[in-house]
MARDO-883681 format. One line per 4 residues: their letters; for each residue x, y, z of N, C-alpha, C. Coordinates in Angstrom, 2 decimals, decimal comma, padded with zeros to 5 digits. Example, Ala and Ser with C-alpha at 12.3 -4.5 7.8 and 13.67 -1.06 7.14 Angstrom:
as = 013,19/-005,69/007,80/012,30/-004,50/007,80/013,20/-003,30/007,80  012,85/-002,25/007,08/013,67/-001,06/007,14/012,90/000,03/007,87
This chain:
mfkf = 073,10/-012,01/072,46/073,93/-011,94/073,95/072,39/-012,14/074,56  072,29/-012,91/075,60/070,93/-013,04/076,52/071,35/-012,14/077,66  070,77/-011,07/078,24/070,56/-010,72/079,09/069,52/-011,08/080,18  070,09/-011,65/081,53/069,03/-012,35/082,52/068,94/-010,84/083,43
tfli = 067,97/-010,88/083,51/067,53/-009,48/085,11/066,50/-009,77/086,15  067,41/-009,94/087,17/067,24/-010,65/088,66/066,69/-009,39/089,04  064,95/-009,26/089,69/064,72/-008,25/090,78/064,54/-009,18/091,70  065,40/-008,44/092,51/065,50/-008,88/094,29/065,05/-008,13/095,43
rkia = 064,65/-008,70/096,42/063,87/-007,84/097,92/065,16/-008,62/098,68  065,52/-007,60/099,48/066,21/-007,95/100,55/065,14/-009,00/101,50  066,05/-009,67/102,37/065,37/-010,57/103,00/064,63/-009,74/104,48  063,89/-010,23/105,22/063,16/-009,81/106,32/064,26/-009,30/107,41
gmsk = 063,81/-007,70/107,97/065,01/-007,25/108,95/065,97/-006,97/108,54  066,34/-007,12/107,32/067,82/-006,41/106,91/067,29/-004,87/106,67  068,32/-003,87/106,96/068,65/-002,46/106,62/068,37/-002,53/104,72  068,37/-001,53/104,29/068,69/-001,14/103,04/070,07/-001,59/102,75
enfv = 070,76/-000,52/103,60/072,45/-000,18/103,86/073,13/-001,52/104,15  072,67/-002,51/104,58/073,24/-003,81/104,76/073,09/-004,34/103,59  071,75/-004,48/103,22/071,67/-005,24/101,58/072,42/-004,75/100,43  072,37/-003,31/100,58/073,49/-002,94/099,59/074,62/-003,38/099,61
dyhr = 075,37/-003,19/100,86/076,85/-003,42/101,38/077,30/-005,03/100,93  076,23/-005,89/101,21/075,96/-007,38/101,28/076,49/-008,14/099,68  075,27/-007,34/099,08/075,56/-007,47/097,55/076,60/-007,12/097,08  077,10/-005,61/097,21/078,14/-005,16/096,15/079,96/-005,59/096,64
nhqa = 079,39/-006,02/098,13/081,10/-006,43/098,59/081,27/-007,78/098,91  079,91/-008,35/099,06/080,52/-009,99/099,55/080,14/-010,99/098,62  078,64/-010,71/098,18/078,11/-011,54/096,33/078,88/-011,56/095,56  078,68/-010,22/095,17/079,29/-009,92/093,81/080,47/-010,37/093,63
plfm = 081,76/-010,33/094,34/082,84/-010,69/094,64/083,08/-012,17/094,69  082,20/-013,00/095,28/081,73/-014,62/095,12/081,68/-014,81/094,08  080,44/-014,10/093,44/080,37/-014,78/092,25/081,54/-014,60/090,91  082,20/-013,44/091,33/083,15/-013,35/090,29/084,36/-014,47/090,73
svpe = 084,56/-015,21/091,53/085,53/-015,51/092,02/085,42/-017,11/091,65  084,69/-017,57/091,10/084,58/-019,19/090,49/084,92/-018,88/089,25  085,89/-020,16/088,73/086,17/-019,99/087,18/085,13/-019,93/086,20  083,69/-020,47/086,74/082,79/-020,66/085,80/082,16/-018,92/085,18
akqy = 082,44/-017,85/086,55/082,42/-016,81/085,81/083,18/-016,16/084,60  084,42/-016,66/085,26/085,16/-015,47/083,67/085,15/-016,58/082,85  084,41/-018,13/082,98/084,30/-018,44/081,67/083,14/-018,65/080,50  081,98/-018,21/081,72/080,48/-018,21/081,04/080,37/-016,82/081,03
vkky = 080,43/-015,92/081,82/079,77/-015,10/082,14/080,44/-013,52/080,96  079,58/-012,96/080,26/080,05/-011,64/079,40/079,91/-010,09/080,44  078,90/-010,47/080,84/078,75/-008,95/081,52/078,47/-009,21/082,89  078,46/-008,67/083,94/077,50/-008,84/084,96/077,74/-007,56/086,08
ivsh = 076,09/-007,24/086,00/076,12/-005,53/087,00/075,03/-005,76/088,53  075,05/-005,26/089,14/074,34/-005,23/090,04/074,07/-003,43/090,48  072,49/-003,11/090,73/072,24/-002,15/090,86/071,70/-001,49/092,08  071,15/-000,55/092,57/070,42/-000,79/093,46/069,49/000,49/093,13
peim = 068,11/000,75/093,50/067,39/001,52/093,30/067,65/002,81/093,99  067,63/003,89/093,73/067,07/005,40/094,48/066,13/005,80/094,74  065,73/006,20/095,79/064,54/006,98/096,23/064,63/008,66/095,71  063,23/008,81/094,89/063,75/010,23/094,25/062,46/010,85/094,53
egfs = 062,33/012,21/094,77/061,26/013,05/094,63/060,57/012,90/093,51  059,43/013,00/093,47/058,70/012,49/092,41/058,68/011,49/091,60  058,99/010,26/092,12/059,40/009,01/091,51/058,97/008,32/092,52  057,70/007,15/091,65/057,27/006,38/092,91/058,38/005,14/093,42
tpay = 057,93/004,56/095,16/059,02/004,00/095,52/059,33/002,92/094,79  060,50/002,57/095,20/060,84/001,06/093,93/060,31/-000,11/094,43  060,11/-001,11/093,56/059,36/-002,08/093,92/060,47/-003,50/094,56  061,33/-003,00/093,98/062,56/-004,10/094,24/064,01/-003,39/095,07
dgit = 064,47/-003,91/095,88/065,71/-003,49/096,81/066,98/-003,46/095,75  066,85/-004,73/094,65/067,95/-005,01/094,33/067,90/-005,34/092,69  068,98/-005,19/091,47/068,28/-005,58/089,73/070,08/-006,31/090,08  070,03/-007,50/089,56/071,59/-007,92/089,05/071,16/-008,63/087,69
diyf = 072,10/-007,93/086,76/071,75/-008,49/084,98/073,27/-008,96/085,07  072,97/-010,17/084,60/074,03/-011,15/083,77/074,04/-011,40/082,71  075,08/-011,36/081,74/074,59/-011,17/079,89/075,41/-012,89/080,25  075,18/-013,40/079,08/075,54/-014,80/078,61/075,41/-014,85/076,89
asmk = 076,43/-015,26/076,64/076,43/-015,17/075,08/075,31/-016,49/074,35  075,12/-017,13/074,91/074,00/-018,59/074,67/073,69/-019,00/076,05  072,41/-019,90/075,83/071,56/-020,76/076,62/072,49/-021,82/077,03  073,15/-022,02/076,30/074,04/-023,06/077,00/075,19/-022,45/077,65
dfns = 075,73/-021,51/077,42/076,55/-020,91/079,01/075,41/-020,33/080,14  074,61/-020,23/079,67/073,64/-019,68/081,04/073,30/-021,06/081,96  073,15/-022,66/081,68/072,95/-023,43/081,76/074,17/-023,71/082,28  075,08/-023,92/081,40/076,31/-024,46/082,07/077,07/-023,85/083,43
ffes = 076,86/-022,36/083,02/077,24/-021,70/084,78/075,95/-022,09/085,81  074,76/-021,92/085,68/074,22/-022,08/086,82/073,87/-023,67/087,50  074,04/-024,59/086,19/074,37/-026,02/086,78/075,82/-026,50/087,28  076,78/-025,66/087,46/078,05/-026,16/087,95/077,97/-026,29/089,16
enyk = 078,96/-026,89/089,67/079,14/-026,90/091,28/079,58/-026,06/092,04  080,41/-025,07/091,71/080,23/-024,02/092,31/079,85/-022,83/092,22  078,80/-023,06/091,25/077,50/-022,23/091,30/076,41/-023,38/092,71  076,37/-023,75/092,67/075,52/-025,15/093,34/076,08/-024,97/094,50
lkih = 077,22/-024,92/095,04/077,59/-025,03/096,34/078,17/-023,62/097,19  078,66/-022,86/096,67/079,45/-021,55/097,08/078,57/-020,34/096,60  077,91/-020,44/095,55/077,14/-019,09/095,23/075,57/-019,00/095,57  074,98/-020,07/095,33/073,57/-020,12/095,67/073,30/-020,19/097,23
pdes = 074,44/-021,11/097,96/073,21/-020,63/098,88/074,01/-019,43/100,15  074,54/-018,46/099,24/074,54/-017,44/100,02/073,74/-016,31/099,66  072,86/-016,72/098,49/071,91/-016,10/098,40/070,86/-015,67/099,18  070,44/-016,74/099,88/069,58/-016,62/100,78/069,79/-015,50/102,07
nfin = 071,37/-015,24/102,23/071,64/-014,31/103,46/071,13/-013,19/103,31  070,47/-012,63/102,13/070,45/-011,39/101,62/069,20/-011,28/100,82  068,65/-012,26/100,14/067,64/-012,05/099,25/066,47/-012,81/099,14  065,61/-012,55/099,65/064,20/-013,31/099,55/063,98/-014,21/098,25
lnev = 064,42/-015,18/098,56/064,58/-016,16/096,95/062,91/-016,28/096,89  061,84/-016,54/097,55/060,70/-016,78/097,24/059,72/-015,77/096,29  060,96/-013,99/096,30/060,47/-013,74/095,49/060,79/-012,53/094,25  061,73/-013,70/094,00/062,80/-012,94/092,87/061,49/-013,16/091,45
itlv = 062,16/-011,84/090,49/061,20/-012,06/089,32/062,58/-012,12/088,12  062,19/-012,97/087,43/063,16/-013,08/086,53/063,13/-012,54/085,13  063,65/-012,14/084,11/063,39/-011,23/083,03/064,44/-011,67/081,91  063,84/-012,35/080,88/065,06/-012,32/079,80/065,24/-012,36/078,59
snel = 066,07/-011,46/078,07/065,79/-010,56/077,23/067,26/-010,54/076,02  067,05/-010,22/074,81/068,13/-010,12/074,00/067,88/-009,02/073,97  068,93/-007,90/074,48/069,69/-006,31/074,66/070,08/-006,14/073,16  069,13/-004,77/072,33/069,85/-004,18/071,50/070,32/-003,19/072,02
viid = 071,70/-002,60/072,05/071,95/-001,25/072,12/071,71/-000,13/071,74  070,92/000,75/071,58/070,73/001,91/070,66/071,87/003,27/070,66  072,29/003,29/071,76/073,40/004,82/071,73/074,22/003,90/072,97  075,71/004,07/073,00/076,29/004,02/074,61/077,43/004,66/074,31
y = 077,39/006,05/074,83/078,18/006,74/074,94/079,62/006,79/075,80
């Protein structure tokens, strides 16, 4: 299984609270509303760093992890009309698209309680 991690920053002028709310309560449901999400996506996670004493300030405002069984499924999802017409246009409403970092990994779970 392939894990695609997107490190994202909020758009200029958006508060952290509004960014988190938009990501969790608008973009995530929109993402999951298209049939291709149910067909190709194996796991979908949105995370938002916490500022904690003793730790450095987070470099990104959010993380989206999307799991696919294969590169074919990844391509089928991101090349779909629903992604192109519904999901992608909405991303610029809260994400600085010029600063997204993408990591691709083949995750191996060592322990999962």
